[in-house]
N, C-alpha and C positions, 0 to 999 in steps of 0.2 A: 387654427395651424393651416397652411397650406403646404403643402407636399408636391413637388415635382417628380414623376416617376419615369425613369429611361430603362426602355429595355431593347437592347440588340445582340442577343445571344445566338441566334442564328438566321432565320430568313423572313422575320418581321421587324420592321423598326416601330416601335410603340413608343408614345410620350403621353401623359397625363397629368391631371392636377387634382388632387384629392383634398377637400374641405372637411376639417375635423366634424365641423357644425353639420354642415350642407351635403355631405358627401361627395361624390364625383362631378367634378362642373365641368369637366373638359376632357376630351378621350379621341387619340388618332391613331391608326395603326396602319402603316404601308407594307402591304404584304408582296414579298417577291417572287411570287409562283410561276408568273409569265416569263420572268428570267433565268428561273432554273429550269422551266419545263421541257425546253428542247435538249437538256442534257440528261433528264431523268433523276433528277436529284440536286440537292444543295451543293454549288460551287464555291469553296469558302472564299476566295478572292475576287470573287463577284459579289457575295453579299457582303463582305467587309466594305467594298469600296460603295456599293449602293446605300448603305447605313451613312456613309460620310457626305453622301450626295443629298438624304432625304432628312437628317436629323434636323439641321437648322429650320427648313422650311416648316416641320412639324412643329417647331417650337414655337413659331412664329403664330401658327396656325393656333394651338390651344389658348394662347396668351391673346389673342384677339378674340376667339371666342369666349374666352371667360371674363373677357373685359378687366384681367388684370396684366401687369407689368412684372419684370424680372424683381424687383424690389419688394414687390409684394409675397415672393416666394419665402418660407422661411424654413426649409428642409429640402434636401436633392438627394433622390434615393435612386439608385442604378444598380442594373444586373451587374455584377462581380463573376458570375457563374453559376453553374455550369454553362458550357456552350460553346461556339468557336472563339479561339483565340484572339484572331484579327479582329471578330464583329464586338466580342466583350471589350478589346481595348479602344475601338472609336468611342463607345457608351462611355466608358471608362473615363478616357481622356476630355469628351467633353462635358460631362457631368463636375469634373476637379475642374477645369477650365471656369465653368457657371460659378461654381463654388468660391473659386477664388476673387472673381470679378465684383460678386455681389457680398462677399464677406458672410456666408450663411454654412451651417455645418452639413456635412455630406454622410451619407450612410450606405455601405454594401451590402446588397442584398442576392441571397441565394434565390435564384429563379425556382425551384423546386417547392422551396417553403412557400413562396409567393404563390404558386399555384395551389397549394393546402388553404391559404389563408384566403383566396379569393372570394368563395363563398359566404363567408362570415361575413364580407362586405354587402353581400344582397340577403341573407335570412338573419334577421333577429334572436330565432330560437335554436341557433346553431351555437356550442359552444365546446370547450375541451371538456374531458378528452373525447378524442373520435378517431376512426381508421379513417386512413387516408389510402385512396385508391389511385395512383398516377398512370395513367395510360395515353403516352406520346407516340412521335416517332421516334424517340431517343431514351427513351424511360417506361417501364413498367415494374412499380412496386407496391407493395404493402406497407403502409407507415403506421406506426402506433403513435398518435400525436397526443402528446400527454399535456403540453401547454406551449406558449410561442418558445421558439428557440430547442426545445425539450420532444427529441424525436427518437424512436428506433426502428431501426428497419427489420421489419419480419419477414420480407420474402421480396427477390427481385428476380428480372430475369437474368438467366445464365447464358444466354447468347442474344437471339434479337427482340427487339421491343415490340409491342403489338402493332403499332404505327407501321415499324420496319416490315414486318411480316405482311401488313396491308399492302404497303408500297412495291415490294418484291412481286408479289403474287399478280398486282396489276399490272407490272411491267412486263412477267413472263407471257401472260395471257391477252398482250396485247394493247393495254390501257394507259393513258397518259396518265402523268406525274401531277398532282399527288394521287395517289391511289386509292384513299381511303374513302371519300366520298362518291365515288364511281363504284368503289365493291359495294357498297350501302346501297346504290341505286339500282344495280344489277340485281343483287340479292332478292330485291323486291318481287322477282321474276323467276326467281329459282324454283325448282322442283325441289321439296322435302322428300330426303330418303333416297336421293339419285348418288349420293354418295356418303361413305362413311371413313372421315377423315380421324386420324389418332389426337388424343388428348395429352400431349406430352408432360410426364412427371405428374401427372393429377394425383394419382395415387400415393405418391410419395409423403410421410409424415412431414413436410416442411409446408412453407407459403411462398415457395419459388415459383419460378415460369420456366418454360423453354420453349420456343416457337420454331427452332430452326429444322427440327426432325419435322413439324407440319409442313413447312414451306418445302421442303423435299419429297414430301409425299404430295403434294398438288403439282410439285414439277413433273413426276412421275406419271400421274393423272391426267395432266395436260398432255404431255407425248404421246400418251397410249390412246388419246380419244381422237374425236372427228374436228377438234378445235372449232366448234360452231358456235354460233352465238348463244345459243340454249345451255351448251357445257360451260360458257363462261358465267351464266346465271347460275347455274347450277354449284359450281364451284365457288362462287363468292356468298352462297346462301350458306354452303356447308362450312365454309371458312369461318363465317360470322359463328355459326354455331359452336363449331371446334374451340374458337377463343373464348366465348361466353361461358362453356361450359369452365375451361380453365380458370376464368377469373372469378365465377361465383364458387368453384369449389375449394379454391383459395380462402376466398373471402369467408367460407363457411369455417373453415380451419382455423382464420384467424379469431372468428368470431366466438369460436368455444374456447379458445385461449384468454382472450380478453374481457368480452362478453359488453362491450361498448353497445350504445343505442342508436348511433350515429355514424354513418359513412361517408366522406366526402370523395365522391368520383371527380377528378380535374385532368386537366390534360387534353391535347389536341382529339384524342381519340373519343375523348367523353361525350363530344358532339353529337356521335352517332347513335340514331334513336334507337335503332334494335337492343344496342348494347344497353342503352338506359332502360329499355321495357324489360329486358332479363334480369337487370340487377334490382329494378324496382319490383318484380314478381319474386325475387330471392328475399328482398328486405321487409316487404310485407309477410312473407312466411316466418318469418323469426321475429316479428314486432320490432322491427328496425328501419330508422328512417333515412332514405338514402338523399343526398344534397349534391347539386349540380349546379355550377356557373351556369349563366346565362351563357348562351352558344358562341356570342363575339366573345369572350373572356374566356372560352377554353384553349383557344391557342396563345400564344406568347403575346403578351400587350401591355402597355405601358401603365394601365390602372392598377394591374393587379401589383407591381412594384411599387406604385404610389402608397396604395394600400397597404402593403406590408412594409413600408418605410415607416409610414404612422404608427401602426402597430408596434413595430420594435423599439421607435425612439420611447414610445408611451410606455413599455415594458422596461424602459434603460437599457436596451441592447443596441447598442451603436456600434456596429462592428465598421471601423474604415481601415480597408486593407493598403491605404498609402499608393494607391494607384495600380496595385498587384490585381492580375486576373488568376481566378482559377478554373481552367477549361475543365477542370475533374474536381468537384466539389462536394464530395459525400454530406448529405442530409445530416446524418448522426455527428457529422463534427463541429457541428455548429454548439453542440453542448459544451465545448471544449473552451468557447468563445465567452459562456455566459459570466 
């Protein structure tokens, strides 16, 4: 089976073709970072316009690279949510038009689920059930992944997501957008112990997160400092330390509740090597294995949508939202569609 995956939820246009026998055979992503950089964040109207401009050339490229034609495609999978409504509509309209033209089935994909399934595409020893830790610009949550389509959200952020905290801190201390990679780079030269930032709601008996108070503390620290390059580096390091303590602390609580032997860490922030090392150390200490996507698959991409489409189809979970998109599509609502 050949599955075409289409991802347009935010600021990456991603298309890919997954072969059920050979694996991923074509994959292209166009990032809009340069378009949004001057605004310090994603501008929805610009994002949706760029998706409309890029999607057809990317389709032509992956077909050419794979040596396949449209008629070879057996299933079209597209991101129906969550995401920016205008961006989602570009992908939905394009996918449904293609499906009509070539008379092939179509499947609506929740891209949070796709993030959780992506590592299974790469690791043969990963299987359900497992913990999912999704850390990105828009989401921070711990998921009890029982099976395909069967998820329980054990905890999520009450305010800012991890990636949002990184981006806002970066903007505050004078760094470009996106802030996450720049924070990680600066932190390598930070002096440990220079600051002690709070770990919001770490000791509360749940698996939820909160990062707005951490962001406020950083703002007050920066305003009262000499605003030097070394201060930037020290703030970046302690920000990462605080975030990691929160992530690991809540993962520990989730493990105490469920006891699964695998953790999947996905989403754009999962590319941060500092965070990976901290989670790996924790996982080793409790004899649990941590799985991460290849770094190019951490951010939104068509490969994870194509693979999720195949796995959902294989499981008989064929959701077709009839062109509707869901800017807010909670992961645990998938259970109702099975």
